[in-house]
DRENTORKOL-3810 file (N, C-alpha, C; in nm, 4 decimals):
REM DRENTORKOL-3810
@n.u->9.1575; n.v->7.9425; n.w->11.8950; ca.u->9.0186; ca.v->7.9671; ca.w->11.9310; c.u->8.9956; c.v->7.9448; c.w->12.0801
@n.u->9.0531; n.v->7.8388; n.w->12.1331; ca.u->9.0361; ca.v->7.8093; ca.w->12.2754; c.u->9.0949; c.v->7.9211; c.w->12.3606
@n.u->9.2038; n.v->7.9792; n.w->12.3120; ca.u->9.2675; ca.v->8.0880; ca.w->12.3867; c.u->9.1747; c.v->8.2098; c.w->12.3946
@n.u->9.1049; n.v->8.2381; n.w->12.2859; ca.u->9.0114; ca.v->8.3512; ca.w->12.2846; c.u->8.8987; c.v->8.3261; c.w->12.3842
@n.u->8.8458; n.v->8.2048; n.w->12.3833; ca.u->8.7389; ca.v->8.1695; ca.w->12.4770; c.u->8.7891; c.v->8.1838; c.w->12.6199
@n.u->8.9110; n.v->8.1391; n.w->12.6457; ca.u->8.9694; ca.v->8.1504; ca.w->12.7795; c.u->8.9825; c.v->8.2967; c.w->12.8205
@n.u->9.0319; n.v->8.3806; n.w->12.7291; ca.u->9.0508; ca.v->8.5224; ca.w->12.7606; c.u->8.9177; c.v->8.5919; c.w->12.7866
@n.u->8.8177; n.v->8.5611; n.w->12.7060; ca.u->8.6850; ca.v->8.6200; ca.w->12.7261; c.u->8.6297; c.v->8.5758; c.w->12.8611
@n.u->8.6463; n.v->8.4494; n.w->12.8934; ca.u->8.6009; ca.v->8.3985; ca.w->13.0230; c.u->8.6717; c.v->8.4686; c.w->13.1375
@n.u->8.8009; n.v->8.4910; n.w->13.1233; ca.u->8.8777; ca.v->8.5586; ca.w->13.2277; c.u->8.8309; c.v->8.7029; c.w->13.2444
@n.u->8.8022; n.v->8.7695; n.w->13.1336; ca.u->8.7539; ca.v->8.9081; ca.w->13.1399; c.u->8.6185; c.v->8.9134; c.w->13.2095
@n.u->8.5308; n.v->8.8205; n.w->13.1750; ca.u->8.3984; ca.v->8.8171; ca.w->13.2380; c.u->8.4097; c.v->8.7912; c.w->13.3882
@n.u->8.5024; n.v->8.7043; n.w->13.4268; ca.u->8.5226; ca.v->8.6768; ca.w->13.5696; c.u->8.5733; c.v->8.8011; c.w->13.6414
@n.u->8.6640; n.v->8.8748; n.w->13.5782; ca.u->8.7159; ca.v->8.9971; ca.w->13.6397; c.u->8.6051; c.v->9.1007; c.w->13.6562
@n.u->8.5173; n.v->9.1108; n.w->13.5563; ca.u->8.4045; ca.v->9.2042; ca.w->13.5667; c.u->8.3121; c.v->9.1635; c.w->13.6805
@n.u->8.2877; n.v->9.0335; n.w->13.6931; ca.u->8.2014; ca.v->8.9829; ca.w->13.8003; c.u->8.2646; c.v->9.0110; c.w->13.9362
@n.u->8.3947; n.v->8.9918; n.w->13.9475; ca.u->8.4650; ca.v->9.0198; ca.w->14.0729; c.u->8.4542; c.v->9.1676; c.w->14.1073
@n.u->8.4731; n.v->9.2540; n.w->14.0088; ca.u->8.4626; ca.v->9.3985; ca.w->14.0321; c.u->8.3216; c.v->9.4356; c.w->14.0768
@n.u->8.2201; n.v->9.3752; n.w->14.0143; ca.u->8.0811; ca.v->9.4032; ca.w->14.0511; c.u->8.0530; c.v->9.3579; c.w->14.1942
@n.u->8.1034; n.v->9.2406; n.w->14.2294; ca.u->8.0809; ca.v->9.1884; ca.w->14.3638; c.u->8.1542; c.v->9.2712; c.w->14.4697
@n.u->8.2741; n.v->9.3185; n.w->14.4378; ca.u->8.3470; ca.v->9.4044; ca.w->14.5315; c.u->8.2712; c.v->9.5339; c.w->14.5558
@n.u->8.2148; n.v->9.5913; n.w->14.4495; ca.u->8.1358; ca.v->9.7137; ca.w->14.4630; c.u->8.0123; c.v->9.6879; c.w->14.5484
@n.u->7.9473; n.v->9.5761; n.w->14.5235; ca.u->7.8275; ca.v->9.5405; ca.w->14.5996; c.u->7.8628; c.v->9.5190; c.w->14.7470
@n.u->7.9771; n.v->9.4584; n.w->14.7738; ca.u->8.0208; ca.v->9.4362; ca.w->14.9109; c.u->8.0464; c.v->9.5684; c.w->14.9819
@n.u->8.1125; n.v->9.6623; n.w->14.9151; ca.u->8.1382; ca.v->9.7933; ca.w->14.9752; c.u->8.0080; c.v->9.8636; c.w->15.0105
@n.u->7.9095; n.v->9.8550; n.w->14.9201; ca.u->7.7800; ca.v->9.9177; ca.w->14.9458; c.u->7.7111; c.v->9.8531; c.w->15.0657
@n.u->7.7173; n.v->9.7211; n.w->15.0749; ca.u->7.6552; ca.v->9.6495; ca.w->15.1865; c.u->7.7241; c.v->9.6851; c.w->15.3181
@n.u->7.8567; n.v->9.6960; n.w->15.3152; ca.u->7.9298; ca.v->9.7330; ca.w->15.4367; c.u->7.8953; c.v->9.8751; c.w->15.4796
@n.u->7.8799; n.v->9.9652; n.w->15.3843; ca.u->7.8417; ca.v->10.1025; ca.w->15.4154; c.u->7.7026; c.v->10.1056; c.w->15.4784
@n.u->7.6095; n.v->10.0323; n.w->15.4196; ca.u->7.4743; ca.v->10.0257; ca.w->15.4748; c.u->7.4760; c.v->9.9670; c.w->15.6153
@n.u->7.5558; n.v->9.8636; n.w->15.6371; ca.u->7.5678; ca.v->9.8019; ca.w->15.7690; c.u->7.6186; c.v->9.9025; c.w->15.8716
@n.u->7.7209; n.v->9.9778; n.w->15.8330; ca.u->7.7777; ca.v->10.0759; ca.w->15.9251; c.u->7.6770; c.v->10.1853; c.w->15.9590
@n.u->7.6002; n.v->10.2272; n.w->15.8593; ca.u->7.4973; ca.v->10.3290; ca.w->15.8834; c.u->7.3926; c.v->10.2751; c.w->15.9799
@n.u->7.3504; n.v->10.1518; n.w->15.9594; ca.u->7.2501; ca.v->10.0919; ca.w->16.0479; c.u->7.3042; c.v->10.0743; c.w->16.1895
@n.u->7.4299; n.v->10.0369; n.w->16.2024; ca.u->7.4909; ca.v->10.0244; ca.w->16.3356; c.u->7.4868; c.v->10.1580; c.w->16.4087
@n.u->7.5206; n.v->10.2650; n.w->16.3378; ca.u->7.5191; ca.v->10.3978; ca.w->16.3988; c.u->7.3771; c.v->10.4385; c.w->16.4351
@n.u->7.2814; n.v->10.4069; n.w->16.3487; ca.u->7.1416; ca.v->10.4417; ca.w->16.3750; c.u->7.0907; c.v->10.3689; c.w->16.4987
@n.u->7.1277; n.v->10.2447; n.w->16.5147; ca.u->7.0857; ca.v->10.1677; ca.w->16.6323; c.u->7.1462; c.v->10.2287; c.w->16.7584
@n.u->7.2689; n.v->10.2761; n.w->16.7481; ca.u->7.3352; ca.v->10.3372; ca.w->16.8629; c.u->7.2691; c.v->10.4664; c.w->16.9076
@n.u->7.2034; n.v->10.5350; n.w->16.8158; ca.u->7.1385; ca.v->10.6621; ca.w->16.8493; c.u->7.0148; c.v->10.6374; c.w->16.9344
@n.u->6.9422; n.v->10.5311; n.w->16.9061; ca.u->6.8162; ca.v->10.5061; ca.w->16.9769; c.u->6.8409; c.v->10.4249; c.w->17.0984
END
């Protein structure tokens, strides 16, 4: 039973890591767009 709980916890952590990586990529893209926009003005 403990092994199942551990595996479920590990899967949830991997999903959270994947979500955070996606969020980071989006934030970096937005940052780059804003940097370029500032350079135009």
